[in-house]
C-alpha positions as CSV (number, residue, x, y, z in Angstrom):
1,M,26.7,0.7,14.6
2,I,23.3,0.2,13.1
3,S,23.5,-0.8,9.5
4,H,19.9,-1.0,8.3
5,L,16.3,-1.7,9.4
6,F,15.8,-5.4,9.5
7,S,12.1,-5.8,10.0
8,T,8.9,-4.0,10.8
9,P,5.6,-5.6,11.9
10,I,2.4,-5.6,10.0
11,Y,-0.5,-6.8,12.1
12,V,-2.8,-9.2,10.4
13,S,-5.8,-11.3,11.4
14,D,-5.1,-14.3,9.1
15,Q,-1.5,-15.2,8.4
16,D,-2.3,-17.5,5.5
17,S,-4.3,-14.9,3.7
18,A,-1.6,-12.3,4.3
19,V,1.1,-14.6,2.9
20,D,-1.0,-15.2,-0.2
21,F,-1.5,-11.5,-0.7
22,Y,2.1,-10.4,-0.1
23,V,3.7,-13.3,-2.0
24,N,1.2,-13.9,-4.9
25,K,-0.2,-10.4,-5.4
26,L,2.6,-8.1,-4.5
27,G,5.3,-10.5,-5.6
28,F,7.3,-10.4,-2.4
29,E,9.7,-13.2,-1.3
30,L,8.8,-15.4,1.6
31,R,11.9,-15.2,3.8
32,A,10.7,-17.0,7.0
33,D,7.7,-19.0,8.1
34,E,8.3,-20.6,11.5
35,P,6.1,-21.6,14.4
36,M,5.8,-19.0,17.1
37,G,3.9,-20.2,20.1
38,P,0.7,-22.2,20.1
39,S,-1.4,-20.0,17.8
40,A,0.9,-18.0,15.5
41,R,3.9,-18.1,13.2
42,W,6.9,-15.9,12.6
43,I,6.5,-14.9,8.9
44,M,8.7,-12.5,7.1
45,V,8.2,-11.2,3.5
46,A,10.1,-8.6,1.5
47,P,10.4,-7.2,-2.0
48,K,12.9,-9.2,-4.0
49,G,16.4,-8.0,-3.1
50,A,15.3,-5.8,-0.2
51,Q,17.1,-5.8,3.1
52,T,14.1,-4.8,5.2
53,C,11.3,-7.4,5.8
54,L,7.7,-7.1,6.8
55,T,6.8,-9.4,9.7
56,L,3.2,-10.6,9.2
57,Y,2.3,-10.7,12.8
58,K,-1.0,-12.1,14.2
59,P,-1.6,-10.7,17.7
60,T,-2.4,-13.4,20.2
61,P,-3.4,-13.1,23.9
62,E,0.0,-14.6,24.9
63,M,2.1,-12.3,22.7
64,P,5.4,-11.1,24.1
65,G,6.3,-7.5,24.7
66,A,4.8,-4.5,26.4
67,E,1.9,-4.0,23.9
68,T,-1.4,-5.6,24.9
69,Y,-3.3,-7.9,22.7
70,E,-6.1,-5.4,22.5
71,A,-3.8,-2.6,21.4
72,A,-2.1,-4.8,18.8
73,T,-5.4,-6.0,17.4
74,A,-6.5,-2.3,17.1
75,R,-3.6,-1.7,14.8
76,I,-5.0,-4.0,12.1
77,G,-6.6,-2.1,9.3
78,R,-4.8,1.2,9.6
79,F,-2.2,3.1,7.7
80,T,1.0,1.2,8.4
81,G,3.4,4.1,7.8
82,A,5.3,1.9,5.3
83,I,6.0,3.5,2.0
84,F,7.3,1.5,-1.0
85,D,9.3,3.0,-3.8
86,T,9.1,2.1,-7.5
87,P,10.9,3.5,-10.5
88,D,7.6,3.4,-12.6
89,I,4.5,4.0,-10.5
90,Q,2.1,3.8,-13.5
91,A,3.4,0.4,-14.6
92,T,3.4,-0.9,-11.0
93,Y,-0.1,0.4,-10.5
94,R,-1.4,-1.3,-13.6
95,E,0.4,-4.6,-12.8
96,L,-0.7,-4.7,-9.1
97,S,-4.3,-3.6,-10.0
98,A,-4.5,-6.5,-12.5
99,R,-3.5,-8.9,-9.7
100,G,-6.3,-7.7,-7.5
101,V,-4.4,-5.3,-5.3
102,P,-6.9,-2.6,-4.2
103,F,-5.8,1.0,-4.6
104,A,-7.7,3.9,-3.0
105,E,-7.2,5.9,-6.2
106,P,-4.8,5.9,-9.2
107,P,-1.3,7.4,-8.8
108,A,-1.3,11.2,-8.5
109,Q,1.4,13.8,-9.1
110,Q,2.5,15.5,-5.9
111,P,5.0,18.4,-5.5
112,W,7.6,15.8,-4.3
113,G,6.8,13.0,-6.8
114,W,4.1,10.5,-7.6
115,W,1.9,8.9,-4.9
116,A,-0.7,6.2,-4.5
117,T,-2.0,4.0,-1.6
118,F,-3.0,0.4,-1.6
119,S,-4.4,-2.0,1.0
120,D,-3.9,-5.6,2.0
121,P,-6.9,-8.0,2.9
122,D,-7.0,-6.6,6.4
123,G,-7.3,-3.0,5.3
124,N,-3.7,-2.2,6.3
125,S,-2.7,0.6,3.9
126,F,0.7,1.4,2.4
127,G,2.1,4.2,0.4
128,L,3.6,3.7,-3.1
129,G,5.8,6.4,-4.4
130,Q,8.0,7.4,-7.3
131,H,10.5,10.0,-6.4
């Protein structure tokens, strides 16, 4: 049976810039950084202790799978659908903002909890919640 989500892709234009952001600004662990074909690398990052990783994937014309290069490239700079959870959204917001992580606006109270959104250098956006 399925036990957990292992990885989900985040499409990026520059893998070195992405690694710098996710590791040095968000504080994620670098779990893998391996060559993948002639022009890309298989890079996985995750919050410390998390099971699920983000795969920082740079689309290439020779990419495997059914998705075309153009379709994959068009996914850069959009809402990823990934939502991170934190026990203290105000403290996390202050810390990440001080590290240069861009937030669309400060955390706001919602009927189901606290919510904020932030973006990576490519404009990929993520939710941050406190439930």
